[in-house]
N, C-alpha and C positions, 0 to 999 in steps of 0.2 A: 398536194397536201399543204403547203403553206397558202394556196390559193383558197382553199376551203376554210383556213383558220381565219382569213381575211374576211370572208362571207359569214363568220359566225353571227347568228342573228341577234340584233340588239333587244333590249327590253323595253316596255314602254312605260312611262311614269307620268300620270296626269295630276296636275297640281289646281287645287282649287281652294280660293280665298272668300269667305264670306261671314256672315253673323247670324247667331241663333236667333237673332231679333227680326232677321229679315224673313218676311212671310214667305219670300221665293227661294228660300235656300232649300237646297235638294237632299240634306245631309240623310234623312231619315228612309229616303228611297234608294239612296246609294249604299246604307247598311243593309236594307233589306234585300238587295239583290245579290249578296254575296252569301250563298245558302249556307255551304258547309265549310264551317269554321273549326280548327283544330287547336288554336291558341289565341290567347288575348294577354296582351303585355300592356302593363300600366306603370307609368314612372311619375312620382309626386315628389317634387324637389321641395328640400328644407323640412322633411316629415321623416318620422322614425319607426311610426307604426300606423296602420291604416285606422281612420274614423270608423266608429261603430256602423253608421250608416251605410259606408262602402264596405265594410265586411260582411255587413248582412246581405247586401246585394251579390258580392262574390261567393258567400255560401249558398246563395238560393239560385244558382243557377240549375236549371233542369237537368234530371238525369237522363241517360239513355241506354239502349241496350247492345249489347253485343251477341248476335246471333251466329252460330258456329256452324259452318256449311249449308246455309240457307239455300235450297232449291229456289231458284229465282221464280219460278211459275207460282210459286206461293203467294208472291206480291199481286199475282192476278186473281187469286182466290176471290170469289164474289162477295162473300162475307165482308172480308177487309177491303175491298174498293168501296162497299157500301156504308160501312161504319167508321172508315180511317181517311181513305184517300180522297172520295168525292166530298168529305167534310174537311179538307184541308188539315188535318191533324198530325199529319205524319211526314217525315222526311227520312232518306237513308242513304247510306253510300257504302259500296263494297270495301273491305278493310284489307290492308297490307296487299292490295294489287298494285301492279305498277302499270301505270296508262301507257307506257311505250312498249311494254311486253305482254302484259296479262289482258284478259278480259274484264272490263270495268262496268260497273253498273251505278247508277244514281236515279233515286226516286225523289223528285222535288216536290216542296210544298204545293205547288199548283197541279199536282196529279201526273207530270210530265215524267215518263220512264225513259232515260237514257241508256243506251247498251252502246258500249265502244268495244269493238269486236276484232279479233285478227279475222284475215281472210278466211281462212278454213273454216273457223266457227261460224261466220256468217254466212257461207254457202251451205253449211249444214243446218243451220236454223231456217233458212228457206224463205225468209221474208223481205221486204223492201228496205232499202237504206241508201245512204249516200257516201261517197269516199271522205274519209277524213283528211284534213290539211296535214295531218301528222303521220309519218311513217306509213304511208299508203293502207292505212287502217278504216275500217267502215265503222260510221256512226251511225246506228239507228236510233230514231225518237218515235215515242208513242205517247198522245195524250189520253191517259186511262179516263178522264173525264168525258172524252169526245164520245158522242153516240154511236160512232163506227167500230168503237172498240167495247161497247156495252156487252155485259156477258150474254151469250147467245148469239152475238152476231158473228158474221164471218170473219172479219178482221180477228176479233178477240179469239176465237176458236183456233184459226191458225196460228197466232202468236202462241197460245198455250200447248198447243200440240208440238209446236218447233221446240219450245223450250223443256216440255214433260218427257217427248219421246224421241226428239232426234239429237238436240245439242246437251239436253239435260245438265244446264249450268248449274252449278253451284259455288258459293263463295261465302266466307266470313263476311258479315253485313252489320253496320252499325246503324241503329234505328232509333230516331228521336220523336218524340210526341210533345204536341202543344200541351199546355196545362188543361187537364181535364180529359187529355185523350188517351191515357194510360189503360183504361178499362178496355176500350174498344181493341185492344192490340192482344188480350189474353188468349183468344182462340188461336191466333196466329203462333203465339209463344208456346201453347201446349203442345203444338206439333213440333217444336224444334229445341234443340241444345243451347240454352241462353243463360246470359247473366246481366245483372243490372249493375251499373255503374255512374257515380258521381264525378263532375269535373273535379281534377286535382287543382289546390289552389296552394301556390308557394309564395314566399316573400323574402326578400333580402334587403337588410338594412345596409345601405352604402354610407361612406364617410369621406370628406375630402375629395369630392368627386369634380374633376375637370368638366365645365360645361359652357356650351357655346351662348352667347349673351343673346338670349331670345327676346324679341319684342313682338307685338302685334303686326307690324309690318314686315318683319322678316326679310328685310332687305339685305342684310349683311350676311346671311347664312345659305349656302348652297343647298338646294333641297336633297341632292344626292348625298353629300357629306353629312347633313342632319341625319338622314336615315342610316347611314353607316355607323354613325355614332349611337344612335339609339339602337341599333342592333347589338354593338359592341358593350354596351350598357346591360342590356337585357342578357346577353351571355357571360356577362362578368369579366370580359376581356379589357385589360388595361388600355389606355389611350395616351399614357405618358410618353411613349416612344423612348424610353430609358435606353441609353446604350448598351446597359448589362442586361437587357431584356432580348431574347431571340423568339419570342413567342409572337409579337405582334409588331407592327410598324404603323398600325392605326394612330392618328393624331386626334385630338379635339379641334373641331372648327374655329377658326378666329372670327370676330375678337372672342375672348373665352374668358371666364370666371371661376371661381371655385365655391362649389356649395358644400356647406359643412356637414349637409347630411341629405339623404334622399331615400327613398322607399322604391324599391323595384318589386312589382307583384305579376304573377303570371297565374292563368287559368288555362289548364289543357283538358280537352275532351271532344265530344261532338257538341258543339257550343251555337245554339241558335241566335239568329239576328236580333229576336225580340229581347233576349237577355242581354246583348251587348248594348242595345239600344238604352235599356235601364240603367245599365253600369254608366252610360254617358251621362245621362240625366242626372245621377248622383255626383258625379265629378263635376258638373256645372254647379251644383249646389256648393260642393266643396269649395270650388274657386271664388264663390259669392262671401266666404267668409273672410272677416277682417284680419289683417297681419299675416296674410300668408303670401307664399311666392305667387306670381302673376300667371302661372302658365302650369298645364299638365298634358303630358301625352298618352295615347291610346294606340296601340299598333294590334291590329288583328290579320291573322295568318288563315288563309284558307289552304285545305288540304292540297298538297303539291300534284297527289295523283287523282285529283277528283275530274271526271270526265268532262264536268261541266264547272264554267267560272260565272264572270258576272251575268247576272239576269239568265242563267242557263244556256248561254253561247258555249260553244266547245271550247275545251282548255287541253294543253299539251306541255309536255316537260321542257323539251329542247334542252337548254343548259343548266335551268335549275327550278323550273316550274314556278316562276314567280306568281303570285295570287294573293295579294294582301292589300291592306290599307293603314294609313298611319294618320292619326287626327292629334292635331296639336292645338289644344283650348287654351284662351286667354280669359283673365276675369273680367273685361269689358264685352264678353259674350261672342267676340270674333273667334274666328278658327281657320286652321290651315289643314286642308285635306290632301294628302297625298296619295294615289292609286297608282299600284304597279301590277304589271302582267307581263307574259312573254311577247314577243314581237308578233308572233303568228296569231295570237288570241285577238278577239274584238277587243277595240278600245274600250276601257273602263268607262261607266257612265259619268 
């Protein structure tokens, strides 16, 4: 038992420092490669309410659909493939399924369909797949834009027959569309029980907040301690480590200072990388204004139980299902990017 504890898998944290002004910076590509985001957390120091241009972006995140008990073979419907999938207009993820216990499904924006199945379900489906790195599951992937899976082809028919007649896989499903792509979903939605949702925006004004002394070189602050502090602020957990408190032993990294005020904002839902990128651009504009604090942070959390993570690579839970990145931006256009994932996941880009 103790030997197993010693072998508990570590997590991976990749740190990247660059500038928005550097033409070779990879931030846009890195943001786009985390397809399924459920939460964005933003921290603005020395701020009590979101500026109008930031608030406008936060409230303009795309809506998404929750489809209840979606038969997965519906994602292979010919009309849906032609009007939505092949046009790169949609993506989706099974909802409230646990990657280490349940059958999970992801439809990626590039048209790839990923099925993470238990052994019995995989054998019942009767198609090809490969053994997962996690818990001896099987992970089957299909490129729905490939000619071999075009409607009428042998591979397409075999997959549809397996999902419709043998496995009959159904799951609650979150479905997101790109701007202008909502109309193409109406035929699919007309056959399902669905509801439309907007991302939920919450803000929390903070006062007298202990804060690490953050500069663009970030030499004095360990990245793990910084991320721990950002998480504590987002969760409204005190880092004072008071002798009278039994709730938390977290402390603010040294050297530290005190902010008279700060604003913590979160957005929850099925959030597209495109909306996250727009928010990043507006935070940059915010930092260009005079007489403001010199930095702002943005943390993006991927779905813990998504079968895919960075760039469509396989994802698992292990200890905590780490699947996130945190962006610390400065007024001089430099940034520090921290990308985290589980030890058995592919290294973030």
